[in-house]
C-alpha positions in Angstrom: -0.4 -0.3 -0.1 1.7 3.4 -0.6 1.1 7.1 1.3 -1.3 7.9 -1.1 -3.7 4.7 -0.2 -2.3 5.2 3.5 -3.9 8.5 3.3 -7.1 7.7 1.8 -7.6 5.1 4.1 -6.8 7.0 7.7 -9.0 9.4 6.5 -12.2 7.3 5.8 -11.5 5.9 8.8 -11.6 9.2 11.1 -14.9 10.4 8.7 -16.5 6.9 9.7 -15.9 7.8 12.9 -17.1 11.4 13.3 -20.2 10.1 11.5 -20.3 7.6 14.2 -19.9 10.1 17.3 -22.6 12.6 15.5 -25.2 9.8 15.6 -24.3 9.0 19.3 -24.6 13.0 20.5 -27.5 13.7 17.9 -29.0 9.9 19.6 -28.5 11.6 23.1 -30.1 15.2 22.1 -33.0 13.8 21.2 -33.8 11.4 24.3 -32.8 13.8 26.5 -35.5 16.1 25.1 -38.0 13.2 24.9 -37.0 13.0 28.0 -37.8 16.7 29.2 -40.6 16.9 26.5 -42.3 13.3 27.2 -44.7 10.9 24.7 -47.2 14.0 22.0 -50.8 13.8 21.9 -52.6 15.9 19.0 -55.6 18.2 19.7 -57.3 20.6 17.2 -57.2 23.9 16.7 -58.8 26.5 14.8 -57.7 27.7 10.8 -59.1 30.4 11.2 -62.3 32.5 13.2 -65.1 30.6 14.0 -68.4 32.6 14.8 -70.7 31.1 17.4 -72.7 27.7 16.7 -70.8 27.1 12.8 -70.4 23.3 12.5 -67.0 22.5 13.1 -65.0 20.1 10.7 -62.2 19.5 9.0 -62.4 22.8 6.8 -62.5 25.0 10.3 -60.1 22.5 12.3 -56.8 21.5 12.0 -55.0 18.4 14.6 -51.5 20.1 15.8 -49.4 17.4 17.9 -48.3 19.2 21.1 -46.4 17.3 24.0 -48.6 16.1 26.4 -47.6 17.9 29.5 -48.0 20.6 27.6 -52.0 19.5 26.3 -55.2 19.7 29.4 -57.0 16.3 29.4 -60.2 17.8 27.9 -58.5 19.0 24.6 -57.3 15.4 23.6 -60.0 14.7 21.4 -60.8 12.8 17.8 -61.9 14.4 14.8 -65.1 11.7 15.5 -65.9 13.7 19.1 -65.4 17.3 16.5 -67.2 16.6 13.8 -70.7 18.3 13.5 -70.3 19.8 17.2 -71.3 23.5 18.0 -69.3 26.2 19.9 -71.6 29.2 21.6 -68.6 32.4 21.3 -66.0 32.8 18.6 -63.2 31.6 18.7 -60.3 33.3 18.2 -57.9 31.1 15.2 -55.3 29.9 16.9 -57.4 28.6 19.6 -57.7 24.8 21.2 -60.8 23.5 20.9 -61.3 22.0 24.3 -64.7 19.4 25.2 -65.8 22.6 27.8 -66.1 24.4 25.0 -68.9 22.0 23.5 -72.9 22.8 23.4 -73.4 19.6 24.5 -75.3 16.9 22.3 -79.0 16.7 22.6 -79.8 14.2 24.7 -83.7 14.1 23.2 -85.8 10.9 23.1 -88.1 10.7 19.9 -91.0 12.2 20.8 -89.4 15.3 21.9 -88.3 18.6 19.7 -86.4 21.3 20.3 -87.0 24.5 20.9 -85.1 27.4 22.2 -86.1 31.3 23.4 -85.1 34.5 25.0 -85.4 35.1 28.3 -84.0 37.7 31.0 -82.5 37.9 33.6 -86.5 38.5 35.1 -88.3 36.1 33.4 -85.5 33.2 33.2 -85.9 33.2 37.0 -82.5 35.6 38.1 -80.3 32.8 37.0 -81.7 30.4 39.1 -82.7 27.7 36.1 -80.1 25.4 35.2 -79.9 22.4 31.8 -81.1 19.8 33.2 -83.9 21.5 36.1 -87.9 21.2 35.0 -90.2 24.4 34.7 -93.2 25.7 33.5 -93.8 27.9 30.7 -96.4 30.7 31.2 -97.6 33.1 29.2 -98.4 37.2 29.0 -100.8 37.8 26.4 -101.8 41.9 26.5 -102.5 42.6 22.8 -104.5 39.1 20.6 -107.4 40.6 18.9 -109.7 38.1 19.7 -108.0 36.8 22.7 -109.1 38.9 26.3 -105.5 39.8 28.5 -104.4 37.2 30.5 -101.8 34.7 31.6 -101.5 31.2 30.4 -100.1 27.9 31.1 -98.5 26.8 27.8 -96.6 23.9 28.8 -95.2 22.0 32.6 -92.7 20.1 33.8 -90.1 21.4 30.9 -87.1 19.9 30.7 -84.7 22.3 30.4 -81.6 21.5 27.6 -78.6 24.6 27.7 -78.6 27.7 28.8 -76.6 29.9 26.4 -74.8 33.1 27.4 -76.1 36.8 27.2 -76.6 38.4 24.1 -77.6 41.5 23.0 -80.6 41.7 19.9 -82.1 44.8 18.0 -85.5 44.3 18.5 -88.3 46.9 16.2 -90.9 48.4 18.7 -93.2 51.6 17.8 -90.2 54.2 19.5 -87.5 52.4 16.5 -85.7 50.1 17.1 -83.9 49.2 20.4 -81.1 46.6 22.0 -81.8 44.5 24.7 -80.2 41.4 26.8 -81.3 38.1 26.4 -80.2 34.9 27.7 -81.6 32.0 24.8 -83.1 28.6 27.1 -83.4 26.0 24.5 -86.0 23.0 26.0 -87.0 19.9 25.0 -91.6 19.3 24.3 -93.6 17.5 22.7 -94.4 18.5 18.6 -97.8 20.1 19.5 -96.2 22.5 22.8 -93.4 23.5 21.2 -95.6 25.2 18.6 -97.6 26.6 21.2 -94.3 27.9 22.5 -93.7 29.2 19.4 -97.1 31.2 19.2 -96.0 32.8 22.7 -92.8 33.5 22.2 -94.0 35.3 19.0 -96.9 36.9 20.4 -97.2 37.6 24.2 -96.2 39.7 25.9 -93.6 38.0 28.3 -92.8 34.2 28.5 -92.1 33.2 31.6 -90.2 30.0 33.3 -91.4 29.4 36.4 -89.0 27.0 38.6 -90.5 23.6 40.1 -90.2 22.2 43.2 -87.4 18.9 43.4 -89.2 17.0 45.7 -90.3 14.3 44.0 -94.6 13.3 43.6 -95.7 17.3 44.1 -98.9 17.2 43.8 -100.0 20.0 41.2 -103.6 19.0 41.0 -104.2 22.7 42.7 -101.8 24.7 40.2 -104.4 27.4 38.3 -103.3 27.2 34.9 -105.2 30.6 33.2 -105.7 33.4 35.0 -107.0 37.3 33.8 -109.5 39.9 35.1 -112.2 37.4 36.2 -109.5 36.1 38.7 -109.8 39.8 40.2 -113.1 40.3 40.0 -113.8 42.8 36.9 -115.0 41.5 33.9 -112.3 39.8 31.2 -112.8 41.9 27.6 -112.0 41.0 24.5 -109.1 42.9 23.5 -109.8 45.4 20.4 -113.6 45.7 22.3 -112.6 47.6 25.0 -112.0 51.1 23.4 
């Protein structure tokens, strides 16, 4: 072997030793990082700003891998957990979606329908009603042609499905446009009663929720279901005939 070949062999051996050393250094660094960061999990974040009640899908959320120790347990979800679900408030781009942000899935029976009505801090029993509670729905009719001014029980023992946060809505009145603070409440009703509640929400002066006692087996046979001027000792006059 001539001197040039020996120098070439030495260079090859040195290069191999450097490569092996580099491999072990990189492996050791990666192992060190993994030991500090730990395993990784998949979370989903908003690809763009998502408006309230927009269905979640692959069009507006994307999977991202993050260290498990940095992810909240409620944010470790799969696409099947999120597909079609909704969030009741605006989500900014880049925000991580978690299970506690999602509106609860419907738990309706086959003979139930969901319907939402707007209440306020007074007609909604001052915030004392919670999802899962049972309520009565009463409506105050004061200006419906052909009917006397009265208070009527629309439905009783209605299950509250969900309660959204306060929202501001614009309403047209005789004085023009006004803004009102409302709280949407979703109720589980029979198809027939959902029509009655829809009518009341559209034409009644006021729709109220009445909180019920939590006792099982309460006797409600004596509950009053309608009240008007006759019950006050006066005369119930049909609207449009008392002027």
